[in-house]
VEXBAMAR-405488 format. One line per field, with one value per residue (C-alpha): y, z, x; residue in three letters; residue number from 0. Coordinates in nm, 2 decimals. Each point is the difference from the previous one (the first is absolute). Layout:
N
y	Y,... .
z	Z,... .
x	X,... .
residuo	ALA,... .
num	NUM,... .
END
This chain:
111
y	-1.34,0.25,0.35,0.16,0.35,0.21,0.18,0.21,0.22,0.29,-0.12,-0.07,0.35,0.16,-0.21,0.08,0.37,-0.02,-0.16,0.27,0.27,-0.13,-0.18,-0.34,0.05,0.11,-0.27,-0.23,0.13,-0.03,-0.35,-0.07,0.16,-0.21,-0.28,-0.06,-0.33,0.06,0.30,-0.19,-0.26,0.29,0.22,-0.29,-0.16,0.39,0.02,-0.33,0.12,0.32,-0.17,-0.25,0.29,0.17,-0.28,-0.06,0.27,0.24,0.31,0.15,0.23,-0.28,-0.24,0.30,0.01,-0.36,-0.04,0.30,-0.19,-0.31,0.17,0.21,-0.33,-0.21,0.31,0.06,-0.37,-0.02,0.34,-0.07,-0.32,0.14,0.29,-0.23,-0.24,0.30,0.12,-0.32,-0.04,0.33,-0.11,-0.31,0.24,-0.22,0.02,0.29,0.31,-0.07,0.33,-0.20,-0.25,0.22,0.11,-0.16,0.12,-0.01,-0.22,-0.22,-0.06,-0.06,-0.20 .
z	1.58,0.11,-0.13,-0.13,0.08,-0.28,-0.09,0.32,0.09,-0.13,-0.32,-0.05,0.11,-0.20,-0.30,0.05,0.04,-0.31,-0.19,0.13,-0.12,-0.34,-0.08,-0.08,-0.40,0.02,0.27,-0.24,-0.29,0.20,0.08,-0.36,-0.09,0.28,-0.02,-0.29,0.06,0.34,-0.13,-0.25,0.23,0.22,-0.22,-0.18,0.37,0.12,-0.30,0.05,0.35,-0.07,-0.26,0.27,0.25,-0.24,-0.09,0.38,-0.10,0.33,-0.04,-0.23,0.24,0.24,-0.21,-0.16,0.34,0.07,-0.32,0.12,0.31,-0.15,-0.27,0.29,0.22,-0.30,-0.09,0.31,0.08,-0.33,0.07,0.39,-0.10,-0.29,0.25,0.28,-0.25,-0.13,0.33,0.12,-0.33,0.12,0.35,-0.12,-0.26,-0.27,-0.28,-0.31,0.05,0.17,-0.15,-0.35,0.12,-0.02,-0.34,-0.22,-0.28,-0.35,-0.01,0.29,-0.20,-0.33,0.01 .
x	0.63,0.26,-0.03,0.26,-0.18,0.16,-0.32,-0.06,-0.28,0.22,0.07,-0.40,-0.06,0.23,-0.12,-0.37,0.12,0.20,-0.30,-0.24,0.23,0.06,-0.31,-0.12,0.04,0.34,0.11,-0.16,0.21,0.32,-0.06,-0.07,0.33,0.22,-0.25,-0.19,-0.14,-0.10,-0.13,-0.22,-0.10,-0.10,-0.18,-0.23,-0.08,-0.12,-0.20,-0.17,-0.06,-0.14,-0.25,-0.09,-0.06,-0.21,-0.20,-0.07,-0.26,0.10,0.05,0.22,0.18,0.00,0.16,0.28,0.05,0.10,0.18,0.27,0.01,0.11,0.21,0.17,0.08,0.13,0.20,0.17,0.05,0.20,0.18,0.09,0.09,0.30,0.09,0.06,0.24,0.15,0.10,0.12,0.24,0.12,0.07,0.19,0.23,-0.12,0.28,-0.09,-0.22,-0.28,-0.18,-0.03,-0.18,-0.32,0.12,0.20,0.21,-0.03,0.31,-0.16,-0.32,0.13,0.36 .
residuo	MET,ALA,SER,ASP,GLN,HIS,VAL,THR,SER,LYS,ILE,ILE,LEU,GLN,THR,LEU,LEU,GLU,LEU,GLN,ARG,GLN,GLY,SER,THR,ALA,SER,LEU,GLU,GLN,LEU,GLU,GLN,LEU,GLU,PRO,ASP,LEU,ALA,CYS,PHE,VAL,MET,GLU,ARG,LEU,GLY,GLU,VAL,HIS,ARG,ARG,LEU,LEU,ASN,LEU,GLY,GLY,LYS,PRO,LYS,ALA,SER,GLN,ARG,LEU,TYR,HIS,GLN,ILE,GLU,GLU,LEU,ILE,LEU,VAL,CYS,ILE,GLN,ALA,GLN,ARG,LEU,SER,HIS,TYR,GLN,LEU,TRP,GLN,ASP,GLN,GLN,VAL,GLN,GLY,PRO,LEU,ASP,LYS,LEU,ASP,SER,PRO,SER,ASP,GLU,GLN,LEU,HIS,PRO .
num	0,1,2,3,4,5,6,7,8,9,10,11,12,13,14,15,16,17,18,19,20,21,22,23,24,25,26,27,28,29,30,31,32,33,34,35,36,37,38,39,40,41,42,43,44,45,46,47,48,49,50,51,52,53,54,55,56,57,58,59,60,61,62,63,64,65,66,67,68,69,70,71,72,73,74,75,76,77,78,79,80,81,82,83,84,85,86,87,88,89,90,91,92,93,94,95,96,97,98,99,100,101,102,103,104,105,106,107,108,109,110 .
END
């Protein structure tokens, strides 16, 4: 299957650095505002992963590190995909202001 190659290593690194700068909690809160259903699914599954890691009986610090690594993986994948799509739409000059894609106005939320 051919790749569209829109999620580049540059975008992944940019997303990873942004996540490390703002923290995973802020990133999850931002995702919750932009994509509430996806954020809910991610948080539910991360909670389940965390419980299962702790139930394995390993060292709590090691389990916590692994949990944060999984959380980072998920958030970087989602945000890198969003950023690459945003850049693709921007390159193709989609009709309408693109800056409103991430922060819809009240009129867009409540027509």
